[in-house]
C-alpha positions in Angstrom: 240.0 146.7 24.5 243.3 145.9 26.8 246.5 147.4 26.1 248.4 144.1 26.3 245.8 142.4 24.3 245.6 141.8 21.2 243.9 139.4 18.4 247.3 137.3 18.3 246.8 137.0 22.1 243.2 135.5 22.1 244.2 133.2 18.9 247.2 131.5 21.4 244.8 131.6 25.0 241.9 130.5 22.9 243.2 128.1 21.0 241.3 129.4 18.0 242.0 128.6 14.3 240.7 129.6 11.1 237.1 129.2 10.2 235.7 128.7 6.1 233.7 131.7 6.4 236.7 133.5 7.7 238.0 134.6 10.8 239.1 132.3 13.8 237.0 130.3 16.3 236.5 127.5 18.7 233.7 125.4 19.9 233.3 125.8 23.6 230.1 124.1 24.1 227.7 121.6 22.7 224.8 120.6 24.6 224.7 116.7 25.5 220.7 117.3 24.9 220.1 116.1 21.5 216.7 117.3 19.7 215.1 114.9 17.1 215.1 115.4 14.0 211.3 114.9 13.6 211.0 118.2 16.3 213.0 120.2 14.1 212.4 122.7 11.1 212.6 121.2 7.6 216.1 123.0 7.0 217.4 120.9 9.5 218.9 117.7 8.2 219.5 115.5 11.0 219.3 115.3 14.8 221.0 118.2 16.3 222.1 119.4 20.0 220.0 121.6 21.8 222.4 124.4 21.6 226.4 125.4 20.8 228.6 128.2 21.3 231.8 129.3 20.0 234.5 131.9 20.5 235.0 134.0 17.3 237.8 136.7 16.4 237.9 138.8 13.7 240.9 140.9 12.5 240.5 144.1 10.4 240.8 143.5 6.9 239.5 140.0 7.5 235.4 139.3 7.2 233.0 136.7 7.9 231.6 135.9 4.2 227.7 135.8 4.0 226.5 132.3 5.1 223.5 131.4 6.4 222.1 128.2 8.7 219.3 126.5 10.1 219.0 127.8 13.5 219.0 131.2 15.3 222.8 132.7 16.3 223.0 135.0 19.2 226.3 137.1 19.2 227.7 137.9 21.9 230.5 141.0 22.7 233.9 139.7 24.6 236.5 142.1 23.6 238.5 144.6 21.0 236.5 146.7 18.7 233.1 146.7 17.5 231.8 144.8 14.6 229.3 145.1 11.7 227.1 142.3 11.1 225.1 142.5 7.8 221.9 140.9 7.2 219.6 140.0 4.7 216.2 138.7 6.1 214.2 136.1 4.3 211.6 139.2 3.5 214.8 141.0 1.3 215.5 143.6 3.7 219.5 144.6 4.7 219.7 145.1 8.4 223.4 146.5 9.4 223.8 145.1 13.3 226.4 146.6 15.3 228.1 144.7 18.0 230.2 146.4 20.6 229.7 148.7 23.9 229.6 151.6 22.4 225.8 152.4 23.0 226.1 155.8 22.1 227.0 154.7 18.7 224.5 152.1 17.9 226.4 149.3 19.2 224.5 146.5 21.0 226.5 143.7 23.5 224.3 141.0 22.2 222.7 140.7 18.2 220.3 138.2 17.6 220.3 136.9 13.4 217.1 134.5 12.7 217.6 131.3 10.9 217.5 131.8 7.6 218.8 134.9 7.3 221.9 135.9 5.0 224.5 137.4 7.0 227.9 138.4 7.0 230.3 140.8 9.5 233.9 142.8 9.7 235.7 145.3 11.6 235.4 148.9 10.0 237.5 150.9 12.9 239.5 149.3 15.5 241.9 146.3 15.0 240.3 142.9 16.1 236.6 142.1 17.7 236.3 139.1 20.0 233.1 137.9 20.4 231.0 134.6 20.9 228.2 133.0 18.8 225.5 131.0 20.7 223.4 128.5 18.1 220.1 126.9 19.1 219.5 124.3 18.1 222.8 123.6 17.7 225.0 124.3 15.4 226.3 121.5 12.5 228.0 122.0 9.2 225.1 120.3 7.4 222.8 122.9 7.8 225.8 125.5 6.9 225.4 127.4 3.4 228.1 129.5 2.1 227.0 132.5 -0.4 227.7 132.3 -4.1 228.2 135.7 -5.0 226.5 135.3 -8.2 223.7 133.8 -7.0 223.3 136.1 -4.3 223.5 139.0 -6.5 220.9 137.8 -9.0 218.3 137.2 -5.7 219.0 140.9 -4.5 220.3 143.3 -6.8 220.0 146.3 -4.7 223.0 144.8 -2.1 225.4 144.0 -5.4 227.8 146.0 -3.2 228.1 144.6 0.4 227.6 141.2 -1.2 230.7 141.4 -3.5 232.4 142.9 -0.2 231.2 140.0 1.8 231.7 136.9 -0.5 234.8 134.9 -2.1 233.2 133.0 -4.6 
C-alpha cells in the first residue's frame, strides 16, 4: 500500500460510487460484443455483453454482502490490503479465498468465483482493498441476487455465523 494513497484517494481518483452489496465501484469496461440469450445459461435473463469489468473498493468495517450472479467472476488485486472472499458453492461447500499479494499467507492476486455460488467479502486486517472484478458473460443487475439472511441460513445452517456477518436482511 502506498503511504499517500488511501481509500478516499482511490474513490476520488477513480470516481467510485456506492454499490448495493456494500463498498464502492465503477464500471470501466463493457464489451461491445453481445452474446444472444439463446447461447447463454437459463440463469441469464437476456442478451449479455461478452465481458464487463469494474473497480471495487472495500474499507475495513464494510462488507460486500452475500450475493450471486449468473456468470463467472474473476477478482484481481490492485492496492491496499488483502481481502477475504467467502464462497458457498453450488454443492454446499464453504470456501475462504484470500485475495492479495501475501502469497506466503495464502493470498492470491486473482480469485475466480463460479456462476451460481453465493459470495461475500470483507477486509479482515488493514484498512482497505482496491480490486477489480471481471465478469463473463458480462454483468447485468437482472442476474444479481442479494441473499436473504433467513433463507440462506435455512439452506446452509452450518454456516449461520458467516451468513449473519455478511448479510444485511
